[in-house]
N, C-alpha and C positions, 0 to 999 in steps of 0.2 A: 492860356492854360489848356492842357489836354485833359478834359473832364469827361467822365462817362455818365455819372448820375446827376450832374447839374449842367445847365446852360448858363453862361456868364457873359453879360453884356453891360456896357457902360454908355449912358447917354451924353448929350452935349453939355449938360449941367454938372457932369461928374458924379451922377448917381448910378451906382451899379445895381443890377438885378440878377440875383442868383436863383434860377428856376430849378427846383428839385423835381426831376422827372426820370425816375429809374426805368431803363429799358426792360421790356418783357414782364412788367409787373402792373397790376391794376391799382396797387396802393404803394406809396413810398414807405419804406421801413428803414430804420437805422441799422446799418451793418458796419463792420470795420472799414470797408471801402468807402462808404458814405462819410464816415468820420474822418478818414484821411483826406478826402477831397474838400470837406468843409474846413479842415485845418489849413489847407492850401489857399482856400478862398479868403479866410481871415488874414493870412499873411499878405496876400495880394492887396486887399483893401487897406491894411495898415501901412504897407510900404509904398504904395503908389500915391504920389502927391496929387495926381489929377482926380483921384477918387475921393469924394466928400462923405460918402456914406453908402450903405448897401441895403437893398430890400431882399428879404428871403421869402420866396413864395413857392407855389407848387404848380406843376404842369398837369397834375391829375385832377379828377373831379373832387378829391379830398386832399387836404394838406398831408396828413400822415397819421397812421395808427400807432406810431411809436417804434420801439426797438424790436428787432427780430429776436424773439426769446430763445431761439436755438443758439444764438450767439452766447447768451448767458449760460445755457446748458454746457456749452463748450468750455466756458471758464471753470465750471465745476470739475469737468473731466481733466482739465489742465492741472487743477489743484491736486486731484487724486494721484495723477501720474507723477507730478513733482514730489509729492510727499513720499511716494514709494521709492523714487530714484535718488532724491537729494535731501530728504528730511523735511520735517514739519516747518521749521523756521523759514527756510528758503521758499517753500511752497506757499506759506501764508503771506510773505512779503510780496511775492510775485502776483498772487491772487489779488491782494489789496491794490497793488499798482495797476493791474489790468482792469479791475472793476471800477477804478476811479478815473479812467481815461476820459470818459464822456463828460464827467463833472468838470475836469480840468479844461477840456476843450471849450465848454460853454463859458467858463470863467475867463478864459483867454479872449473869447469873442467879445464879452461885455467890457473888457478893460483894454482893448487894443488901441484905443485912442480915436477911433472913428465910430460914429453911431450906426447901429443896425436897426431895421424895422422888419417886423413879421407881418405879411399880408396873407390872411387866412380865410379860406373858403372850405366848407365841409368839415369833417372831423379832424381835430388836432389834439391828439391824446398822448399821454405818457411822456416818453422821452422827446417826442416832437413838440409837445406843449412846453416842456422844460427848455427846449431850444428857443421857443418864442419868448419865454420868460426872461431869458438872458439878453434878449434884444431890448433896446431902450424904448421902443415903441411897438405897440401891437394893435392892428386894426383887423376887424373881422367883418365878413359879409353878413347882411341881414337875412340871409336865406334860412329857411326852416331846417335845412340839413346841417347847418354849421353848429358845431359843439366843441367846447374845449374841456379838458379835464385830466385828472391823474388817476386812472383806474387800476393801477398796479396791484392794489390790495386784493383784487379779485383773482389774481393768480399767485397769491402768497408772497408778493413783493411789496416794496414801497418806493416812492420816487427817489431815485439815487443819482439823478443828474442835476441836483440843486433844487428840486421842486419843494422839498419840505421847508427850506430856508427862504426861498423867494416868495412863495405863496404866503407864508406866515409873516412876511414883511410888507405884503401888499394889502392884506385884508385882516379883519378882526380875527384874533387867534382862535376863538371858538368856532367861527365859520370855516376857517382854514382846516382845523382838525376834522370837523364834520365832513367837509368835502373830500378829504383824503381817506378818512375811515370808511366812507360809503363808496368811494370810487366814482363820485358823481360826474356826469357829463353836463356841463353848464351851457345854457342857451346864450345867444349873443347879448341881449339886453341885460339879463342878470349878471353876465360876466363883466360888462362895462360898469354896471352900478356897484359891483363889489370891488372894483379896482383891478380885476384880473386883466382886462384889456382897456385900451384907451378910447377906441372909437368903433362905431358900427355904421357901415355904409353899404350901398348897393354893390353887388359883386363887380359890376363894370367899373366902379370907381376905386377899387381896392388899391391897385398899384399906384395910381396917380396920387391918392391920398397919402400913401406911405412916402412917396417921393417928395411931395410938398412938405411933409413934416420934417424929413431929413434935411431939405434945403433950408428950412427955417430954424433948425436946431443942430448946427454942425458940431457943437461942443457938448452935446447931450451926454450925461452920465446917468447911471442907475441911482435911484434915491438912496440906497444903502451905502453908496460910495461918496455921498455928499456929506460935508461937515454939518453936524447938528441934526442928523436924521433921527427921527423918533418913531418907535414902534407903534402901529395902529392901536394896540391894546395896552400901551405903556409897558414898563419893565415887568419882567416875570415876578420879581420880589417887590411888589408895590400893592397898595390896596386894590387897585384894579386887577392886577395879576392874580391875586389871591381869590378873586371872585371867579376866576376861570379854571385854575388848575385842579383844585379838589373835586369840583363837579365833573371836569373832563376825565379824571381818573375813574370816577364812579361810572360814568357813561360808558367808558371803554370796557370796564369789567362786565357791565350789564349786557352790552351788545356782543361781546366776543367770548365771554366766559374764560378769558385768558387762553384761548385755543390758538390764536393767531399771533405768532411772534412778530410778524410784520406790523401789525397794528400797535403793539407795544413799542416797537422801534420808532414808529411815527411819533408817538407821544414823547418818547425820550429824546429823539433827535430835535424836535421842535423846542421842548423845554430847555435842553442844554444849549441848543444853537442860538436861541434868542438872547442868551446871556453873553454871547461872544461876538467879536467882529466877524464879518461875513466870511473871510477866508478860513478862519478857524472853525466857524460853524459848518462850512461845507466839508471840512475834513472830518468833523464829528459825524455828519451825515454819511460820508463815505465809509467810515468804520462800521457804522450800523448796517449799511447796505451790504458790505462784504460779509458780515456775520449772518445776515438774513439769507443771502444768496446760497450759503452753505447748509441751511437747515433742510431737514427732510420734508417739512411742510411746503417750502418753496419748490423743491424739486418735484414733489408729487403733484402739486397744483399746476405747475407749469406743464408737466407732462400730460395730465388729464385734461385740464381746462384750456390749454392752448394747443400743444402739439397734437395730441390724440384727437381732440375735437375738430381741429382743422382737417386732419387726415380723413376722419369719418365724413365730414361735410363735403369733402372733395371726392368722395366715392371710393374709399379704401376697400369696401366690401363689394363693390359693383363688379359683375362679370365683365372683364375687359374686352371680351370678344363679341359682345352684343352692342350693335350701333346705338347711338343716343336716341331716346324716345322723342317723338314729335308730338308732345302733349298739347292739345288745343282745347278739348272739351272733356269735362269730368262730370259724371253723374253721382249724385249723393242721394241714397235712398234712406229715408228716415229723417224727418225735420225736427226732431226733438233737440234737447240742449246740445248733445254731441254732434249730431248731424248738422245743425245750424252753425255751429262753430267751425266744422270742417268746410262747409260751404263758404263761410266768410274768409277763412285764410286762403282758400283756393281762388276765390274771386279777387282777393287782395293781391295775389301773385300774377294777376292779369289773365287767368284762364276762364273760359266760359264754364258755367255751372248749371246743371239741371237738377233742381232740388225736388225730389218726389216724396209724397206721403199719401196716406190712405184717402185723404180728401183735400180739396184745394184750400180750405180754411187752415188746415194743419200746415200745409206747405207754405202758405203766405205768412203764417205765424213764425215759421222758421226763418223766412227771408227777412221778417221784421227785426230779427235779432241782429242781422248785419246792419240794418238801418240804425239801430240803437248804438251799436259799437262805433260806427263812423261818426254818428252825431256826438257821441262823447268825445271823440278825437277833435271834432270841430270846436266844441266848447272849450277845449284845452289849447286851441290854437295850433294843433298838430295836423289838421287837414282842412280842406275847403269844401264848400257845398258841391262844387263841380266834381271833387273826388268821390263824394258819396253817390252822386248821380251816376257817375261812370261805373262804380263798383256794383251798384244795384242793377244796372243795365246788363251786367254780365251774369246775373242770377235769374234763371227762369224757374218760377215755382209751378209745380204741376202735380196732378193726381193721375196722370196718364203715363204708364210705363213705356208706351210707344215713343214718348219724347226722349227716351234714353238712346234711341237709335243714333249712331254716329259718334257716341262717346268713346274715347280711347281707354278710359279707366272708370270703373264703378267702385265707389266706396259705400258699403252697406253699413248703416248705423242704426238698426232697428232693435227692438226689445231683446234682451238676453235670454232667448228661448230657442232651442234648436229647431222646433217645429215652425216657428214664425220665420226664422232665418231661411229654412228650407223652402218655404213658400215664396219668399222674396227672390231667392236664387233662381228658382224655376221661372218666375215672371220676368226677371231681368234677362236670362239667357234666351228667352223666347223672342226677344226683340233686338238684342245687340249682336254685332258681328262676331265671327269665330276668333278674331284677333284681340277682342276687347279683354282686358285684364279685370278680374273681379277681386276686390280687396274687402275683407270683412273686418270691421272695427269691433272687436270683442275683447273684454278684459279677462275673461275666465274660460270661455268654451274652447276646447282644443280645435285647431284649424283643420287637422286631418279629418276629424269627425264631420265638421261642416262641409268639407270638400266632397264628401261622399254624396251629397245632394247635387253636385255639379256634374254636368256632362263634359266639362272641360277642366279636369283637375290640374292640368299643367298650367292653366291660366288663373288658378285660384291661390290666393295668398292672404295672410293676415296683415292688416295695417292698423295697429293699436295706438290710438291717440290718448293723451292724458288730459284731464279736465282742470281748468278751462282751456280749451284748445288754443285760443288766441294768445294765451300767456305761456303755456307749457312748451318747452323746446323739444322734448323727447318724443320720438315715434318709434315703437317697436315694430319691425317688419318680421313677420313670423312665417317660416318655411314649413308647409305641410309636407307629408312624405312624397307627394307627387308634384310639388310645385316646380315649375320649370325656370330656367335661367332668364328667359325673356320677362316672365312675371316679376322676378326679383329685380331685374334691371329697371323695369318701368316703375315699380314701387319706389325704388331708391331715387330715380329721376324725379318722381312726383314729390317726394319728401324734400329733396333739394330745392325744387322749384318753389315750394311754399316756405322755404327758409327755416326748416326744422332740422334737427340732428337725428339721423337714423341709427339704430343698432339692429343687427340681423340676429335673430334667435331661432332656434329650432323648436318644434312644437312640443308643448307639455301643458298640463293644467296650471294656469296662472302665469305661464311664460317665465320671464325673468323678474321684472320689476315688482309685480304683484306678489310673487312668492317671497321676496325679501321684505317688502313693506308689510306683508301679512304677518310675518314673524315679529316685526316691531310692534304692531297692534296687539298681537297675542301676548307678548311679554308684558306689555302694560296691563292687559286684562288680568294676567296671572299674578302680577305684583299686587294689584288691587285686591284680588281674592285671598292673597296671603295676609292682608291687613296692612300693607304699606300705605301710609297716608297719601291720598291722591295728589296733594300739592307737591309732595316729594317725588312722585313718579314723573309729574310734568316737569319739575325743575331738573330732574336727572336727564330727561330727554334733551332739554335745551342746553344744559351744561355739557352733555356729551357731544353737542355740535349739530343736533337735528334742528330743523326750522321751528317745529312745534313738538309738544309732548305727544305721546301716543294716544291719550284720551281725547285731546283736542283734535288730533288728526282723524280719529274715528268719528267724531262728531261731524267733521267736514265731509267725509266720504259716505256717511249715513250708517248708523248702527244696525238698522234693519237689513242693509245690504251685507254687512259682515255676518249677520245671522243666516241669511240666505246662502251665503257661500259655505258656511260651516255645515248647514243642513244638506246642501248638495254634495259636498265632499263626503259626508257621512253616508249618504244614500248610495254613492257610487263606489266608494273605497272601503266602507265598513267602519264600525265604531272606533277601531284603533287609530283611524286617520285624523281624529279630532281630539282635542283636550276637553274632558268632561267639565272641568272648572270654567273654561272659557265659554262653553256652550251654556252652562248654568247661568253665568253672568249675563250673556246676551239675551237669553230667554227672559230673564227677570227684567232687564231693561226694556225690551221691546214688547213682549207679550203681556207681562204683568203690569208694567208701569207706563206703557205707551210712549217711551222716550226713544225717539228715532234719530236724534242729532240736531244739528243746526236747522235742518229743513222744517222741523215743527217747533223750533225754539226750546226743545227739551232733549237733552242728551246727558252726557257726563257733566256738562255745564248747563246752567240756565242762561237764556239769552233774553234779558228784559228789553222792552221797547226803548227805554232810555237808560243809558249807562253801560258800562262794560259787562262782558260775560263773567260769570262766577261759577265755581264748582258747585254742583248740586249737593246741598246738605244731606239729602236722603241716601247718599252713597254709603255712609257709615252704617245705617240701619240695614241697607240691602246686603252688605257684605257680612255684617254681624260680628266682625272682630277688627281690632285696630292695634297695630304694633306701636310700642313706644318709639317716637321719632329718634330718640337718642340711641336706640339699639339698632337702628337701620344703618347699614354701611353704604353711604352715598356713592362712594367710588365703585362699589360692586354693582349698584343699580345702573350706573353709566356703562360699565363693562357689559352687563347683560344686554342692554338695549343695542349696543353696537355689535357685539359678538354674534348675537342671534341672526342679524342681517348678513354679516360677513360670512358666517358659517353656511348660510343658505346659498350665498353667492358661490362659495367653493363647491357646494353640492351640484349646483346647476352647471358649473364648469366641468366637473367630473362626469356628469351625465351627458355633456355635449349640447346643452341647451344654449349656453353662451360658449363661443369657441375662441374668443379674442379678449385678452385682459383689458384692452382699451375700451371695448364696448361695455364690459362689466363695470368699469370704473366711471366712464362718462355717463352711462345710463343711470348709475346709482346716484350720482350727484344731481344731474339735471332732471331726473325722473322722479325721485322721491326724497331728495335733499340729504342724502347720506353725508354726514360730517365732511364738508368740502376740504377742510384743512388736512384730512388724511389722504386725499387724492382719490378716494373711492373705496369700494368694498375690498377688492383684491389688493390694492396698494396698502390698505390698513393691515392686511396680513403680512404682505412682503416687508413693510417697514418694521413690524414687530419681529419678524422672522417666524417661519413655520413652526419651529420647535417651541418657541415661547407661546405662540398662539395655541398650539395643541395642548400645552400644559395648562393654559388658562381655561380652555374648553373642558378639559378633564376635571379641573377643580370645580368649575361651575356645574358640570354634569353630576359630580358626586354630591353636591349640595342641593341642586335644583331639578335634577332629572335628566333622563335620556336625551331630551331634545338638544342638549349641548354636547352630546358625544361627537367627537371629530370623525369625519369620514375617512375612507381608506386613502384617498389622494393626499389629504393633509398629513396623515401619519407617515406616508412614504416620503413626502417632502421634508418632514421633520427629521427623518433618518438620513436623507441624502444631502440636505442643505439646499435643495432646489427652491426657486421662487417662481411665481407665475410669469413675471416679465422675463426673467432669465431664461426660462424654458421656451417662451414664445420667441425670444430673440435668437436662440439656438436653432429652433425650427426654421425660422425665416432665413437664417444664414445658410 
């Protein structure tokens, strides 16, 4: 066979090995070409009498991350084009047939009459794991890097290659649903114990183990193709089944607030499919998959969380004419919580770190943070003692600025005070070379103002991390007025090296993310001052799609910090720049009642030593009024919480703070959790349509104030029918 993406060999015992190894790629992905070649491999195995069975394995460090999602985007485009040219009926039938090809291919593989075995090392996710599920035998390596799973829900999809039906026939229904709802990646031993795979062996033994099984089981068939097969959790309509489905529906609604069509489709496909023979069940799954693939939620999430995120991670905004940075040593000044976190992720990426603070005790305390983080990983079996020793050896704690000599990049993470930062800039520039780039980690102070303290403004840039650094994916790279292209290139190379996702923004107070999330907090504060019951405010935030309500979020970031930002804004921009009701609330919380948030266990919530947090009962007395819950429009609360953020994003776009819709959307989801099902702040507007969004803003402005008044850009877009992505694509073309 003439194959490009596979190597195909047969041994003396008649066992074939199909090694998936796509040229020019670091990771195997499912493409139409891969599907066509796999189809030919199945035909060869089935028709050649000398072949007794086939092992499918990978020639890469990992098995595969699944399907190329741009292929699925192409199916949507095909549907739109056919609907326009040949009508809806033909378009829908073609779309269904095309979207079902992978499912039919896997079914052909598992019923071809010869057994297949999957030998898996590294990640095996999505459509690739569905491929392994269609094999009669699955063996995985015992390596810590090995994971199997179906994470499609994270990009607005669900397993459409047979995953919902096979997983639900291999493991307990409740466990199967939870795995797919969460998009979990399962480690080798739990995968074996739950029935997802059959064996766990050392990597060196994978292929031989699979071959031995095939030789011993030449007539193997899938359990669901055998007479008398019983579901792991019994029939849907049985006493056991009724213990599963009502709670499953309740959990689905609690976790998704019915915002994710793909999650509902998982529930429906499994519920209906388990009542049918496997072939009909797979057809049911395919119908739901075709329906979900056409939703705006799937399109938006695929675009933002897969396509755009990959493009940004690969350096979409990096100056192409600047050679790659040769980063070896990074200086981190300030060993507090943020600086310690930056030092950890930098050392984790294999770079040398010099961690400097005012005295050696403070610097060592910052280094101890890395010790704790790796120790936690060791306790969970995700790292070894040798890993910790190696990482700590890369971090030098110091109180001497002279130790920063030879650093390629400095990241400053000291107290949010321009005077303190100016002193640090002077001390750093006195010892580092003229080519060293200086990055300031600040969440509120304009970078252009800080750069005035630098003798090398071309080398000065903002690198804004989010807390906790080791968990948050987003980094805002902020361009000051005089920042040069080399500084931008190195900052982006650094962010890529530490495996974070960068967005490039131009300088302004609060930059992009904090401006948007600041509006979310303010709207929650104003709702509270209006007399909206705090529990309804929090519920509205969650139901709108945010990870937590605005009051809970403010507790996490600290209420006294919110008050400091309000006071600083008022001092610099005047009384009109802040809302008096918000200021009144924050002053009462912090200065009158000493409630600072989670950090002192007293905020909008109380945080008892034992038991869950609970809303502070004193909020009612502090506000002084309470609306009747029955009079509160819950839908409007949800709209207010999302619109205020999206409107601010549109303003930053008009001002040139963000210049790329991809960055606005990706940044909003991974930076502050803006309702992922929308695709991000600007996709939220595009999906609604600018005209409809402007009408909604005007209605909210009439009822709740000028802060909801649409900006000029949105009004123009409403008149012309423009969209953020449409305009960006036109410019790019």
